[in-house]
N, C-alpha and C positions, 0 to 999 in steps of 0.2 A: 328243032336243031339249035345247037349253041353256036350261032354265027356272029354274035355281037361281042367280039373279043375285048373291045375297049371297055365294056361294062364289067369285065371280070378282074380288072386291075392286076394285082400281083399273081392272080391265079390263071392268067392266060396260058402259061406253060402247062398247067394241069389239064385244061380243055384240049390242048393240042397233043399232049403226050400221054394222057390218062394217068399220069403220076408226076410227082414233083417233091422237092424237099424244101422245107422252110426252117429258118433258124430263129428261135424266139428272141435272141439278142437283137434281131433287126426290128422287132415290133416295139414301137414306142407310142406315146400319147399323140404325137402328131400324125402318124400314119395308121393307127389302129383302125380307123374308120374305113380305110381302103381295103384292109383285110376283111373286115366285116361285110362291107357292101359287095365285095367281089364274091364271097361265098353265098350270100343270100341271093344275088342275081343269078348265080349258077342254079340254085334250087328253084327259083322262080321260073327259069326257062326250061329246066330239065328234070324236075323232081320225079316225073313219071317215066324217065328213060332208064333202061337197064344199065347203059354205059355209065351214067352218073352214079348209080348205086355201086358200081365197081371201081370208081376212082379211089386211089390210095394216096394219101399225103404223108410223107415221112416228116415227123416233127423232131428237130434236134434241139434239146434243151441245154446242151453243153454238158461238160463233165461226164460224157458217156451216156447220158439219159436220152435215149432215142426210142420213139414209138411210131407205129403206123396207124393212121386213123382214116375212117371213111369221111366223106363230106359231111354227113349228118353229125358224127361225133365231133369233128373239128368245129362245126358251126356252133354247138353249145359251148365248146371250150373258148372260142374266140369271144363269145358273148360274156362269159364269166371272167375272162382274163382282164376285162376292163377294170375291175376292182383292184387287181394287182398292179396294173400299169398306172392307173390314176393315183394309187397310193405311193408311187415311186419305188416299188419293190421289184425284185428280180424275178423274171419268169423262168423258174427252174422246174425240175421234175415234180416238185410238190404242188405245182399249180395245175397238174393234170386232173381233169374232171371226167371220171369214167366209172360211174356207179352201175350196178346191175340194172336198176330202173331209175329213171329220172322223175323224182317226185319232189314235192315242196319241202319235205324233210331233208332230202339230199342236197337240195339247193341251199337251204338254210344252213346246213352243216358246213358246206363249202364257204359260204359268206362269213359265217361265224369265225372261221379260222383266221380270216384276214381282219375282221373287225377287232378281234382280240389284239392283234399286232398294232392296230391303228388307234386304240383307245387313248394312249398317252401322247400320240403324235398329232391328232386332230381334235378339234372341238366336236361336241355332239352334233352340231348343225352341219359341219363339214362331212362327218361320217354319214349322216342321213342323206346328204346330197349325193355322195359317192354311191351309196346303196341304191338310191332312186335312179341314178343315171345307169347303173348296171342292170337293174330289173326292168327298166323301161323298154329295153330291146326285146324282152320276151313277148311284147305285144305283137311283134312281127310274125310270131308263130301262127297267129290267126289267118295270115295269108294262105296257109296251107291246110286250113281246118277241114275243107271238103275232101281233100286227099287223105288226110290222116285219120279221119273218122272211121271207126270200125263198124261192122254190121253184126248185130247180135241175132242169133238164130237158134232154132231147135234142131236143125239138121245135123250139126256137129254132135249134139247129144245122142241122136238116133244112131249115127255111125259108131260112136263109142259103145253104145249099148249092144250093138250087133257084134262088135269085135272084142269087147271085154265083158264077159258074163258078170263079173263082180260089180261093174258099173251099173249094169241093168238091174241087178238085185238091190243095189243101194237106192236107186230111184223108185223102187217099189217096196221100200221098207215099211214094216208095220211095227208099231210100238204100243199096241193095245194092252200088252202085258206089263208095261213099265209102270212104276208108281208115279203118281202125278207130280211129286216133288223131284223126280229124276228124269222125267220125259224130255225136258229141255236139254239137259246135259247129254243124254243118250243120243238125241237128235243131232247135236253139234258134233259128237264123236264121229258119227257116220258122215256128216257134212264135210268135216275136215278130210276124211278119206277121199270123198268125191273131188274136192279141190286139189288134193295131192295128185290124183289121176289126171286131172285136167292140166295141171301145170307141169308135171314131170313125165307123163307117159303119152299124152295125146299126140304129140308131134311124131313120135316113133311109130305109133299105130296108124294114124290117119295120113301121114305124109305132109301134114300142115298143122299149124297151131290151132287149138280150139279157140273159138271166138272170145272166150273169157279168160284165156291164159294170162295175158298181160295185165288185165285188171286185177286179177288175184295176185300176180307177182308184185305189182306195185302197191297192193293193199289200198287202192284208191278206186272210187267210183261204185263199188259194190259192197254193201254191208253183208257180211257172211251170215249173220243171223236172219236177215231178210231172205237171203238166197236159200237158207234151210227151209223156210216156209214156202217159198216159191217152187223149189225143185224136189225137196225130200219129204218134209213133215211139218205140218202146222202146229200140232200139239195142243197145249193148254192155253187158256186166256183168262186174264183177271176179270173180276165182276164189277170192279169199281167201288166196292164197299169194304175193302180191306181183305177180301177173300179171293178164291179162284173158282170159276165154274167147274163143277164136278163132272167134267166131260172132256175127253181127249179127242180132238179132230185128227183121225188117224189116216190123213191123206195129205197131199200137197196141192198147190193151186194148179199145177200142170198135170197132175195124176189124179183123176177122179174129182178133184175139187171139193166143193161142199155138197156132198151127195145126200145128206140127211137133213131133215128139218131142224134138228138140234144144232147141227153144224152151222146152218144158216143163221140161227138165232145168236149163237155164241160169237160168231165172227162179226156179224153186223153190230152187235152190242159193243164191240171193241172200239168202234169209232166214237161212240158217246163216252165210253170210259176214257179214251185219250183226251177228249175235251175237258172232262171233269178233272183228270189228273193234271193236265196242263194248267188249268185255272188254280187248283190248290197249290201245286208245287211252285209255280211261278210267283204266286203271292208269298209263299214261305221264303223262296229264294230272294225275292225283292226286299223283304224285311231284313233278312240276313245281310244283304248287301248294304242296306242303309245303316244298320248299327255297326257293322264292321268298318264302314267308311268313317263314321263319326269317331270311333275309338282310335283310328289311325291317322286322322287328317293332319295332325301336327308333327308327324315324323319327317325329318329331312336329313340331308347329308351335310356334314361340316364342310364349309366352302374351301378350306385349306387342304389341298391334296398331300401336303408333306406332314400334316399333323397326325400323330399316332397317340391314341389314348393310353393310359397307364393301367389297363386292365390286367388283373392276375387271375381271371376266371375265363374258362373256355367252354365251348359246346363239345361234349364228348359225342362223336358221331361215327357210326359204323357204315362203311361203304359196302353195302350188302351185295350189290351186283352192278352191272354196267349202267342200268337206269339210275341208280343212286349216284353213281359217279358223275353222270352228265348233269345232274341237278346242282352239283357244287362246283362246276367248272368256273374258274376265276376267283375262287375263295382262297384265303390264306389260312395256313394251318401249321401245327407243330406235331412232331411225333412223340416228344416228351416235353415237359414244362421248361426245362433248361436248354432245349435244343434251338435250332435256328428256324426261321420262318420259310415256308415253301408255298408255292402257288399251284393250285390244282389245274392241270392241263387236260384237254379233251382226250388225250391218248395215254393218260397216266393209269393204265390198267393194272399196274402193280399195286395200286391202292385198294383194289377189290378184295374184300375180306379183312381189311385193316380198320382198326379203330383209331381215329385221329383226334387231335385237340384243335378244334376249328375256331378261329376268330369269328365273332358273330355279333350282329346288332343286339341280340338278346343279352349279351354281357359286355356291351360297349360302355365304358366309363364316361366317354364324351356325351353319348346320347342320354345316359342316366342323369347327367348334370345339365341337360337342356341345351347343349352346344352342337347337337347334330351328330349323326353316326359318322365316325371317322372312316377314312378310305380303307384302312387295313381291316377293320371289322366288317365293312360292307363288301369288300372285294373289288376287283377291277371293274365291275359293272358300275361302280360309282362314277367313273369317268364319263359314262353315257348318261346316267340318271341324276347328275349333280344339280341340274337346273329344274327338277320337278319334285313334287312332294312324294317321296318314295313310299310313305305309309298309305297314301290315298291310291297310288297306282298299284300297290300290292293288293289292296282290297278289291280294286276293280279287276285286276288280272284273274283273281281267284273266283269272284262271284259272277263275273260276266260269262265265264265258261260253264259254271254250274247252272246259271239261268238258261243258257243256250241248250243245255241238256234237257231241261224241262220242256222247252219249246219243241224238242225233237220227238216228243211223245206221239205226235200225230204220224210220224214216219215209221215208228217201230214200237209196238207194245207187246211185251212178253211177260211170262210169269217166272219169277225166281223166288220160290218158296224157301224162306229162311228156316234152317233147321236149328232147333235149340237142344242143348244137351243138359238135361235137368239132373239135379242131385239124386243120389241113390234112393232116397225115401220118397221122392215126389210121387211116383206111380202108386205108392201104397195108399196115399190119401186123396190124390187128385187125378182128374182126367182132363183131356183137352179135346174140345170139339171145334175144329178149324182154328178159331182165335179166342175161344172162351175157356177159361180154367174153372172147372166145377168140382164140387166135393163128392167123393164116392160115398154111397150110402153106408157101406160096411165100415167106414171110419168113424162112425158115431161113438161118442164117449171121449174123444180127444179134444184138445184145446189149441187155440192159436195165440201166440204171443207176438205183439207188434209194438215196436218203439215208434211213437209218433214223430220223433226226431229223424227217423229214417225215411219218412214220407216226403217225397219231393214233388214239385210241380213242373209240368212241361213248360209252362209259361214263366217259370222262375219267380212266381209270386210268393213262394213259400217263405221267403225271408221277411215278408211284410205281414206279420200276423195281425189279423183283424181287418185287413183290406179285402173287400169282396169275399169274405169268409167269416166263419165263426172264430172263437178264440183258439180253436185247435189248429188253425192254419190250414184246414182241409177244405178245399172248394167242393161245391156240390156238382161237380161235373167230372169228366174223364181226364182232366188235366193231371190229376194226382196219381203218382205211381210209386211202387216200392220194388226194390231189386232182391230183397231177401226177407224172410221172417222165420219164425220157429214154430214147430208143432210139438206138443206134449201128448204122447199116446196114453192109452189106458194104464200102462205099466209105469207111468211117470218117467219115461225116457224122452230125451230131447232130440229133435230131428231138424236140421237146418234145411230150409227149402229155398233153393236158388238155382241158377243155371251158370254154366261156364261162360256164357256170353253176357252175363249180368243183364238178362232180359228185363225190360221195363214192364212190370205187371200193373196195369192201370186198374184202379180200384172201382168196382161197380158202385152205383148210387146206393143200392140196398146195403152193401157191405160197409160203405162209409157211415151209414146211420148206425149200424151195429158197433163200429169202432167208437163213434162219438158217445154212445150210451153204455159203453162197456165199463167193467170194473178196472181199477188200476192197482197192480200189486206193489209190494214194497220197493221193487226196483224201478218203478215208474212205467212198466209195460202194460199195455191194454190186453185184457184177457177175454177172448171170445170163444165160447164153446161151440162145438159142431152142432150140438142140439139146438142152440139158438139160431144157427144158420139155416137148418132145415125148417125151423118154425117160422122164421121171418122171410126167408127167400124162397120163392116158389121153385125156381129152376136151379137154385144153389150155385149160380154163377158169381164167383168172387172177383175174378180179375179178367181183363181183356189184354191180350198180347197183340202187338202190331205186326202184321204180316206184310213185308215189303214184296210187292209183286212185280217190280221192274227195277232194273239197275239205274234207270233214269233218276228215280227218287232216292235210291240207296246212296248214291254219291253225296248228295246234299245232306241227307240225314246223318251219315257217318261223320262227315267233316264238321258239320255244325254241332253234332253231339259231342265230338271230341273236345272242342274248344269252348263249348257253352253248356255243358251238363256237369253238375257237381259230381255225379256218379262216375264220370269219365275223366274230366280235366284233373280233378284233385287226386286221382289215384296214381298219377305219374309225377316224376320230377321233370325239370326243364329239358334234360337230355332225352328222356324217354318220350316226352310229348312231341318234340321236334321229329324224332325218329319215326314215331307212329304217324304223324301228320304227313311227312314226306312219302311214307309208304301208301297211305290212303290216296294221296294225289296221284301217285304212279298207277295204283290199281284202278283209279277212275279215269285214266288216260287224259289227265289235264296237263297242259304244257305250261308249267310255271316253275321257275328256279327256286331253290331252297332259300335264297336270301330274302325273297319276298315273304315266304312263310315265317322266316325268322323275324322279319320286321313286324309282322302281325302279332306274333307271340310276344315280342319285346314289350308291347303295351299291355300285356296281361301279367307282367312280373312286377311285384312291388316289394318294398322293404317290410319285414315282419315287425319292425319297430314303429313304422309310420306308413299306413296303407296309401297315403297320398304321395309318397316319395318312392324313387327307384333305389335299389340296393347300391351300396358303395363298392363297386366292382374293383376298385384299387386294392381292397383288402383280400388277401388269400382266403379261399374257402368261405367267401361271403355268404351269409344266410339270405334266403329270399322266400317269398310265398307266391304261389300261383293263384290267379283269380279266373273265374269264368268270364266270358265276354260281357255278359249282363252285369256281373259284379264289378268288372273293371270300369264300365260306364257309370254305374251307380257311384263308385268311388273314384271317378275321374278327377285328376287334380284341377281341371278347369270347371268352374261352376257352369259356364255356358254349355259345354259339351254334355254335362249331366242333365241340364234342363231341357235341351233339345232332343234328348234320348227318348224318354217316355215317363209315365207316372209323375207328371208335373206336380200334382197336388201333394204326393208323398215326398218328393224331393224338396219342396218348399218347407217341409216340416222336419226333414232329416237333419239331425244335429251336425253331421259332418259337412253339410252344404255350406255352413257359415264359416268354415275354416279354410275354404278353397280360395287361393289367390293366384294360381298359375295361369298364364295367358293361353289363349287359343287363337287360331287363325280366324275364328268366327267372333272373336271377342276383342274389341278395340279398347274397352275400358280397362282391362287388366293387362294390356300389352306392355312390354318393357318400354320405358322412356316415352310415354304418350306425347311428350312435347316434340319428339322427333317427327311424329306424324303431323301434329298441329302446325309445326314450323313450315311445312311444305305447302300450306294453304294460306294465301294472303288475299282476303276478299277485295281489297282496294286494287291490288295488282291484277287479280283475275277479271275484275269488271272492265278493265281497259282492253282485254283481249277480245278479238272477234269470236274465237271459239275456245271454250273452257277445256283445258287439258284434264283428263280424268286423274283423280287422286291415286297415289300409290304410296306404299310404305317403304321408307328407306331403312334398311336394316342397320342396327347399331354396330359399328365396326370395332369398337374398343374391346380388347381381349380382357375378360375378367381376371385372368391369371396374372396380368401385369399391373393390376391395381396396387 
């Protein structure tokens, strides 16, 4: 019973009358805690009482904004209103927090609304303290964990199966006639229908909610793909060797389970596959994180918030949908070059489908001259990130999420067989066996033409001819690949062999030997006859294609490939590259703003006149060149950054190394005004102190433009 009225502060009237009205204008920083403590004490004393569930509080925001809330709804509002009150803002109708489901995404969205308003009013430290004080109160929810915890059971499933025949059929689905590359998608189609019945129909049919309804509504706590294997269909599994077990497990874990010996083998092998993939992928992700961090460590924001660079170049960016819009919130843009500047807001839905001219670190003249990214080009997030190295944090935000995906392999392993769409003539000369491209016997009499300059290396060693390879630049392993080549048939007709996806066809060791020993025609192409292929290669396997068997590795491969493969990076201009990268990040479900991606790409743009310098963005329609991540590090303006990258012996003999004089945060020798650093250290003075103060660099404050 609720007898301790003094513990309920301003809500004593609510306990006595079951209803009351509060005016938000009466809530301030000095009495906010009374409102909060009063509500939480009511919940502590009576969360299990029906009468408390029926309490209604009328909230009057003023100006006609009135709403009735339950104790539970008002409790979450009072918690989050702290950020509004602490910021000195008015508690109006816009402060109402009433999402369909309370998730971390909804809470972040609410907080972001007020963080944007406070960026220019408070320092980053003050903003962080306000956020921390607000979120601290969520720890009190743990007091009710035993009451709030739900019970997961199969009884609700059985009741739905008895009352909805379609639900019963779906939980007994068979996909033995589906193609192995389609079985996952077919299974998810039926799983989504099961989830739809649970979330939208169960309460009407059962008279109560299905135990999984709110988990699916909130999209938290249950992975839908794992639920597919648990309740509907297990399907196919990867074999850990770049392929897929040629067997479909045509049951679920709660329906028949693993009823065949082959089912048991395929399923148990997946645990080992997950360990192997985690080891391989985390290693790849870790290396990607390292080199991305090196290339971006020196990027920072210009310390003057009023300074605007004189750029005449913009990022042409298309706001394709709502997700693209949310990635550019806080960025400045124009609708035409001679127009005024606008700021992207979270509710600017009118921009969807529009192509804008966006200020960006990629074309910031201030950053290009080494003075830091100006606030206008970075966006209003600069007010939060001004005191950190924005290039390093951008690399960390991207790669940490990719690494975490690799670590998730042990939780979920599934097959996603990538489909390639080959050119029209491909099937006339070649066949595919899982991941091997072989020559068809009936194609004898034809010739293959290959330009050695088109051969690339996955490790990007191809630009170092003679290192760990012969003079052709072709390594004797499967690092080397080609995306297209030509076949000349018996009738001397030419056929381009490639795929719409520009698939990387890795050259087999046997075929590499044939290329090395082949004749060279007048145009410089290697000529390999099909007859020699059949003679020298027993199984006639020319190429291997990589089959991505899980979306865990696919995200890393796609993103790394986009910015660090010549066949990908160099086929785009800067606008297309950013558009593609933002799309990949969205498809991979990574939570990172566009400005961080722009900061990363900024360091892969150089002047075509001098690869060690950035373009002169003050010039209209300034020319530029894009580099892969590896090439950007090889040609990094800082000699230290290049030396700590890799291939030390090569970099020490690379001619451009001796032309590098730009400073790096890892490099005190080339830093500007080294005497500024030295002047802060006085051995005689330091020796008199009981404790030596650590050295730090005092930035040079003189404005070069005023010299």
